[in-house]
C-alpha distance (Angstrom), angle and dihedral (degrees) to the residues before:
residue distance angle dihedral
M1 . . .
T2 3.77 . .
T3 3.76 124.1 .
I4 3.84 90.6 -106.3
D5 3.81 90.6 51.7
E6 3.79 90.3 51.1
L7 3.83 91.9 50.8
L8 3.79 91.7 49.6
A9 3.78 90.9 48.5
D10 3.81 91.6 52.2
A11 3.83 91.2 47.8
R12 3.82 93.8 53.3
L13 3.83 110.2 118.8
P14 3.78 116.9 -131.4
T15 3.81 114.3 -120.9
A16 3.77 126.3 -148.5
P17 3.77 121.3 -134.6
S18 3.82 111.1 -88.5
D19 3.80 92.5 -128.5
G20 3.84 89.5 63.1
F21 3.85 94.1 67.6
D22 3.82 116.3 93.3
V23 3.81 104.4 -151.2
G24 3.83 93.5 -175.8
A25 3.80 93.0 53.0
A26 3.80 91.3 48.1
L27 3.81 91.7 52.0
R28 3.79 91.0 48.8
R29 3.82 90.0 52.1
L30 3.81 90.6 50.2
A31 3.80 91.1 49.4
A32 3.80 91.3 49.7
D33 3.80 91.4 49.5
A34 3.81 91.0 49.8
A35 3.80 91.3 50.4
Q36 3.80 90.8 52.3
A37 3.81 91.8 48.6
A38 3.83 94.2 50.3
P39 3.81 115.7 88.7
A40 3.78 118.1 -106.9
P41 3.84 114.7 -102.9
D42 3.82 92.4 -108.0
I43 3.81 91.7 51.1
A44 3.79 91.9 47.9
R45 3.81 90.9 47.9
A46 3.80 91.4 50.0
A47 3.80 92.2 49.8
Q48 3.80 91.1 49.0
A49 3.82 91.2 50.4
G50 3.81 90.4 52.1
R51 3.80 91.2 51.1
H52 3.80 91.9 48.3
L53 3.79 91.3 48.7
S54 3.80 90.6 54.5
V55 3.81 90.0 52.9
V56 3.82 92.6 48.6
C57 3.82 91.1 48.2
R58 3.80 91.7 52.5
W59 3.80 89.8 50.3
V60 3.80 91.0 51.9
L61 3.80 93.3 46.0
N62 3.81 91.8 51.5
T63 3.81 97.7 50.3
P64 3.84 111.7 120.4
D65 3.81 95.3 -116.0
A66 3.82 97.9 39.9
A67 3.81 93.9 105.0
D68 3.82 92.0 46.2
H69 3.80 91.0 57.5
V70 3.81 92.8 47.8
D71 3.80 88.3 47.6
R72 3.81 90.5 56.2
L73 3.79 89.6 46.5
A74 3.81 89.8 54.7
Q75 3.80 98.8 44.5
D76 3.82 98.2 96.3
P77 3.82 111.9 31.1
R78 3.81 91.6 -179.4
R79 3.79 92.5 70.2
T80 3.77 121.9 88.1
P81 3.82 117.5 -116.8
E82 3.81 90.8 -101.9
D83 3.83 94.5 55.1
H84 3.82 113.2 98.0
L85 3.79 90.9 -26.3
D86 3.79 117.9 -162.1
V87 3.80 95.3 -140.9
D88 3.80 93.5 -163.2
G89 3.79 88.7 51.8
S90 3.78 89.3 50.6
L91 3.81 89.8 53.1
V92 3.82 92.9 48.9
F93 3.80 92.5 45.8
A94 3.81 90.8 49.3
C95 3.80 91.4 51.1
L96 3.80 90.5 49.6
L97 3.80 89.9 50.2
Y98 3.79 91.4 49.9
L99 3.80 93.4 50.0
T100 3.82 90.6 50.0
D101 3.82 93.8 53.6
H102 3.82 100.4 -97.1
P103 3.82 99.6 118.3
E104 3.81 96.1 156.4
S105 3.79 90.8 53.0
A106 3.79 89.8 46.6
Q107 3.80 89.9 53.4
F108 3.82 90.4 53.6
W109 3.82 93.1 53.5
W110 3.80 94.0 41.5
Q111 3.78 88.6 54.0
L112 3.80 91.3 52.1
A113 3.80 90.7 53.1
A114 3.79 94.8 41.1
G115 3.79 90.3 49.9
A116 3.81 87.1 58.0
G117 3.80 89.9 54.8
H118 3.81 100.4 -95.2
R119 3.81 105.3 153.5
A120 3.80 96.2 -166.7
A121 3.81 89.1 57.1
A122 3.80 89.8 49.1
Y123 3.80 89.7 51.1
C124 3.81 90.2 51.1
L125 3.81 88.6 51.8
H126 3.81 89.6 50.2
L127 3.81 91.1 54.5
H128 3.81 92.0 41.2
H129 3.80 94.3 55.3
L130 3.79 91.5 40.8
A131 3.81 88.8 55.1
L132 3.82 88.8 52.4
G133 3.80 91.4 50.8
E134 3.82 91.0 -113.3
R135 3.77 97.0 137.6
R136 3.81 98.2 170.1
E137 3.81 92.6 54.4
A138 3.80 90.3 43.2
Q139 3.79 90.7 53.4
H140 3.81 91.2 48.9
W141 3.80 92.8 56.0
L142 3.79 92.0 43.6
H143 3.80 87.4 56.1
E144 3.81 88.6 51.8
V145 3.80 88.4 54.8
T146 3.79 98.4 48.0
H147 3.82 104.2 31.3
T148 3.77 129.6 57.7
V149 3.78 135.2 140.7
L150 3.80 91.9 -147.1
D151 3.80 100.9 56.3
S152 3.78 125.5 42.7
E153 3.81 92.2 -169.5
A154 3.78 97.8 69.7
P155 3.83 113.7 144.8
D156 3.78 113.3 -98.6
E157 3.79 131.0 -141.7
H158 3.81 91.9 -92.2
F159 3.80 91.9 56.0
L160 3.80 91.5 49.6
S161 3.81 90.7 48.3
C162 3.80 89.3 53.7
L163 3.79 89.3 48.5
E164 3.79 90.6 53.9
V165 3.81 90.5 49.5
V166 3.80 89.7 53.4
A167 3.81 91.0 46.8
H168 3.80 89.7 51.3
Y169 3.81 90.9 50.5
V170 3.80 92.4 49.0
R171 3.78 91.1 47.1
K172 3.79 90.8 52.2
N173 3.80 99.7 39.9
G174 3.79 102.8 27.8
S175 3.80 130.6 -127.4
A176 3.78 141.4 -142.6
A177 3.82 90.5 -99.5
S178 3.78 101.7 103.4
G179 3.77 129.0 -164.2
P180 3.81 126.3 -115.4
T181 3.79 117.1 -62.4
G182 3.78 124.6 -126.2
G183 3.79 91.4 -97.5
L184 3.79 92.3 56.2
E185 3.79 90.9 47.4
M186 3.80 90.9 52.6
E187 3.80 91.6 50.1
V188 3.80 92.1 51.0
H189 3.80 90.6 49.7
R190 3.80 89.5 48.5
L191 3.80 89.4 52.8
A192 3.78 89.5 49.9
M193 3.82 90.6 53.9
L194 3.81 90.0 54.7
G195 3.79 90.7 63.7
T196 3.77 127.7 102.5
G197 3.78 95.4 -99.3
S198 3.79 95.4 -75.4
C199 3.78 117.5 126.7
I200 3.82 89.2 -137.4
I201 3.80 118.9 84.2
V202 3.80 105.4 -136.8
A203 3.81 96.7 157.1
R204 3.77 119.4 98.0
P205 3.80 117.9 -103.1
D206 3.80 112.9 -95.0
R207 3.79 130.5 -130.2
R208 3.80 93.9 -96.5
L209 3.78 90.3 60.1
A210 3.80 91.8 44.2
D211 3.82 91.2 51.5
L212 3.80 91.8 51.0
L213 3.79 90.3 49.2
H214 3.82 88.9 52.7
D215 3.82 88.8 54.3
F216 3.80 90.5 47.9
T217 3.81 95.6 51.0
N218 3.82 92.4 43.1
R219 3.79 89.4 57.5
């Protein structure tokens, strides 16, 4: 036997008899591994809520009058957020904060708008808490969206389900509603640095931010 033949003989892999392999057991192991790798229903639901919230925030930020509302919100920096609040501006500002990675600040401004009866802000809070796995809080804000003694035309569960279907489609296929540009992100971070050390932005937006948002929506 030549040297090459000897090397090939040593490299030969041993094979087990075919009747020693349990196909059923192997499939069960694969199924169990796949089940462990798949996200739990609550985790999947939270991730979906976060994706839907991002879509809704982009819609809000790209509405034609979004910058006008933020402009009104920024007109008098001496006022506290509760004084003469432009609730639509609060919603837009919150969505901008969320899309620029300031979710706690966004929650603060959504709550201001939702407390004034703004259903879209309440819906954003519902998705926000759902994304955090806070189901009780999410259910509370969903109730604020769908139930009111003052308005008989509140959106029902079917309408919200359709809205989530649309959000899923937009998330998957894209839309013309773009997210904040780098300039807007820098302005939000600058505003955050002007705070009193808190990680939550409670100050109103200023005119610089409003002007940049005008440029963004005009484009």
